[in-house]
N, C-alpha and C positions, 0 to 999 in steps of 0.2 A: 504494500500500500504506500502511495506517495502522499505524504502529508505536508511536504515542504510548500509553503506559500498558501496553504489551505486555512479556512476558518473552520474550526472544529466545533460543532454544535453538540454539546453534551446533554443528552435528553432531547435530541433533535427530532425524534419521531413522536414526541408527546403532543398534548393538546396545543400548547403554545409553540413548541419547537417546530412542529411540522408547518405551521403557518409562517413562522419566521423564515424557515428554509425556502419556502415558495416566494416570499417577498424578496429575499436576497437574490434568488434566481431571476426574478422579474426585473429588478432594478440593476443588478450587476451580473449579466449573463456569463461573463468570463471568469467570475470569482469561483475558484475551486472550493468545494465544501466537503466536509467529512461529517456524516451523520453517525453519532456515537451514542452508545448506551450499553446496558448490560445484556440486551437481547439482540442478536445479530439479524434475525429474520425481518423484523419490522424496519431496522436500519437499512438493510439491503433493498427492501421493497421501496422505501421512499427515495433512496439514492438512485435507483433505477428510473423512477418516475421523473426525477428532477433533471437528470443528465448533468454531466460535469461534476458528479458527486460520487463519493465512496462511502462505504460503511466500515465501522470499527467497533469492536467490543471494548468498552471502557467502564470501569467501576470506580466511582469516586471514593469508595471506602478502601481501595487498595493503597498500599504504602506509597507507591509512586504511580498515580493514575495515568500519567502521560507516557509511561515507559513503553507501552505497547505500540506507540506510533513510530513509523519508520524514520521520521525526521521531525525537526522542530516546526510546528505550524506557525502561520502568520498571526493567529489569534485564537483564543478559546472563549466560547460563550457558555456559561453555566446556567442551564435551564432546569436543573434539578437541585434539590436540597443537598448541600455539601456539609454534612453534619459535623465532621471533624476538621474542616477547612483544608483537607489534603489536596484537593484539586486547586484551590485558590493559592495555597502556599507553594506548591510545586511549580505552577505556572509562573508565579512571581520570581522564584529563585532561578528558573530556567530562562528568564528574560522573554517570556511569552506574554503579550498583552492579553488581559482577561476582562470580560464583562460578566458580571453576576447580577441576576435579577430576582433571586429567590429568598433573600434574607429579610426576616422581620427585624424590628429595631434592635432588640437586645443582641441578636446574632450579628447584626451589622457592626455594632459597637465592639463586640468581641473580635471580629475580623480585623477591625482597624488596629486594635491593640496588638494582635498577633503580627500583623504586617509591619508594625512599628519596630519589631525586633528582627525583621527579615531584610536582608540586603536585596531589595527588589531592583531589578534591572529593566523593568517594563512598567507601563501604566496599568493600574487596576481601577476599573470603573465600576463602583458599587451602585447599581441602578435598580434597587428593589423597592423604591418608593412607588406610590400607586401607579399602576399601569406601566411598569418597567421604567419609572422615572418621568413619565409625561407631566405629572402635576408640577414638580419643582422645575422642570425644564421650561414650561410655558410661563410659570410665575416669574422665573428669572428673566425671561425674555421681555417682560413688561417692566421690570424693576428700574432700568436706567431712566425711564421717563417719569417714574413716580418719586424718585428720590428715596430717602430712608423709609424702609418698609415698617409700617406700624402694625398692620394686621393682615393675616391671610386666613380666610375662612373657606374651607373646601367641603362641598357637599357631594356625595356619591349616591347614585341610585343603582342598586345591584339587582339584576334580573335573576329570579329563581329558576327560570327555564333555560338559562344559558349553560354552555358547556364549561366545565371546570375540572382541572386535573388534580391529582392528589396533593401537589405542593400548594395549590391555591387553598385547598381545604385545611392544610396545616397552618397556613397563614390566618385563615378565618376562625379556626377553632380556638384561638387564644382569647376569645371574648370574655373569659372569666378572670383575666389577669390585669392588674392595675399597671399603669405606665406613666412615664413622665412627659409633661408638655411644658412649653414656655409661654407664659402670659405676662405681659407688661415687662418683659425683660427678666422675669424671675421664673425659676422652675418649680413645678408642683406636680403632685401625683393625682391622676384621675382614674375613674373606673369606667371601663367600656360600657356602652349601651346606656349612658346617663347623659344629662345636660342636653336634652333634645331641643331641636330647632326645626322650624318649618322652612323648606327650601322650594322655590319655584324653578323648575327646569325649563329648558328652551322650548319644550313642547307645551308649556303652560300647565303641566301637571304639578300638583303640590305633593311633596313627600316629607314625612317626618324623619329626620336623620339624627343619629346619636353618635357619641364618641367612639372612635376606633383607633387602635394603635397602628400607625404607619410611619415609615422612616423619614418622610419629609418634615414631620414635626420635630425631628431632631436635627436635620441637616440645614433647613432653611434659616433657623436662627444663627447657626454657626457660620455658614457660608455667606449668607446675604444680610445677616444682622437683623432679621425680622423679629420684632419684639413680642408678637403674639402669633401663634400658628395653631389652628385647630382643624382636624379632619373628622368629618362625621359621615356615617353611612346609614342608609335606609334601604329597604327592599321594595320592589315594585308591588308587593303585596302589603298593604297597610296592616292587615291582620297579623302577618308574620312579624312585622316590625314591632307592633304593639305587644305580641306574645313574648318575644325575646326580651324587650324592655321590662315587661312585668316579671319574667323569670329572673332577671337580674336583680330587681328590687327585692324579690323574695329569697335571694341567695341561691337559687337553683342552678344558675349558670356556673357559679363557682364550684358547686358540688360536682358538676359534670366534667370538671377538669381532671378527675381521678383517672389514671391510666386504664383502669378496668372498664371505663365507660367511653373510651375513645371511639369504638364502633358506633355507639348510640349518638355520640356528639357529631360524628361525621355524617351520620344518616340525617340528622336535622338540617345540616348545611348542604347536603348533596343536591345537585341539580339533575333534571332529567335529560338535559342535553339537546332539547329540541330547538334551541336558539332563542336569543333575546337581544335587546338593544342595550348597549352600554352608554351611560351618560354620567357626566360629572360637571360641576361648576366650581369656579374659584372666584371669590370676591377679594380683591387685593387693594389695600389702602396704604398710601404712602404720604410723605410730607407734601407732595405737589399734586395730589389727586388720587383717583381710584380707577381700577380696571375690573371689568367682569369678563371672565373667560368661560365660554360654554363649549363643551366637547361632546359629540354624539357619534357613536359608531353603530350603524345599523347591523353590522356583522357580529357584534357582541364583544364581550370583555376579553376573551382569549385572542381575538383578532387585534383588538386595541392594544393589548399587552405586547403582542408580536410586533406591532408597529412601533411601540415605544422601544422595544429591544432593537429593532432595525435602526432607529436613530442612534442608539448606543453603539452599535457596530460601526456605523458610518462615522461617528465621532472618533471612536477608538482607532480606526484605520485611516482617518483623514480623508474619507470619501465625501465629506460635506463641504469641501472647498477650503478648509483650514488645515494647517499642519496637525498631525496627531499629537496628543498630549505627551509630555515627557514622563519619565518614570516617576511613580508615586501613586498616592491614593486620590481618586477624583470622584465627584458626584455629578449627577445630571445638570445641576444648576451652575457648574463651572462651564464657561463658554457655551451658552445655550444655542448659539447660531439660529436666531429667531426666524429669519427669512427662510432658511433651509428647512427648519422644523415644520413651519406652517405649510410650505410647498409640498413636503413629503407626506404630511398627514392628509392633505387634500387629494394628492395623487393616489393615495391608498384608500380613498373613499370615506375618510373621516371628516365629519362636519365640524368646523371650528369657527366660532364667532368671538371676536374680541371687541369690547366696547370700552372706550376710555373717556374719562371726565377729568381733564387736567385744569388746574387752577390757572387763571390768568396772572401773569407776572405784573407787578406794580409798574406803572409808567414812570 
């Protein structure tokens, strides 16, 4: 197998990975791809459908996950949970650029600490914020015109009929665990599924949304200096949203975190995979005005996540018109490349609307 110059998609035949592979093939026909995972058969099937792609067996739990590749790849994209950071650390040590979209906030912070003690010779783009970093990327794109960011309020509408892979369920089933947020420049702990608000989405539908632990709530204050960041999620079924919030108030959600109840917990969050519409909005306030960002993907959240990962790959490889980032740890809000991101989203069928209200400068 010839991996030299290839982009290795670890978990490339999964729900999000397969869509990312197809997007990369459409936008970059000559880019060689390696579809990697623990099972060879689905990897070979997808590689054959794509053309210009190969299959590889790769286990992120192995001591040296990249050892089975014939040569050093151009980049690695981690689309599956890397529980012991072996894939991440081995890529960084070998000088292979890596994009990771799978980490919830606490695991992202752990990765940063581990990377701090590693002599990384390549860029590491940690892009596991909502929809593979789309939220912080578009917020950062609006920041230069707004000045100092005072408040970022994100509302997400999650479709229960959409397709979701096992890693998405791992992300979502942490609803019983408290997490840190930044409010007014100070950190405090909050409980998921609390502090509800009513959000109006671009289609005019009103949805009740509640607190959710997502990485942009940790990175936007650090990278952009945002003084308050809050991400909330609600379901397209108001009854389900109300039920989960009620279970949280009663303490049932926390009880469901017991390892013996993982199967039941996952069953509550699982989707039937028939398809749904992904939608989120972000209200961004700065010293010089405010911006509302509305994003809708008729093809669903897995597709929207794949588009976010696509932007990450293009940024990592310098395929967005700017030089690739140097070695080190990066987040989506670093160098957001606003015009490229908006053009790519729309080319992939994602609807994006940005409304600005800037204050007039004193004469």
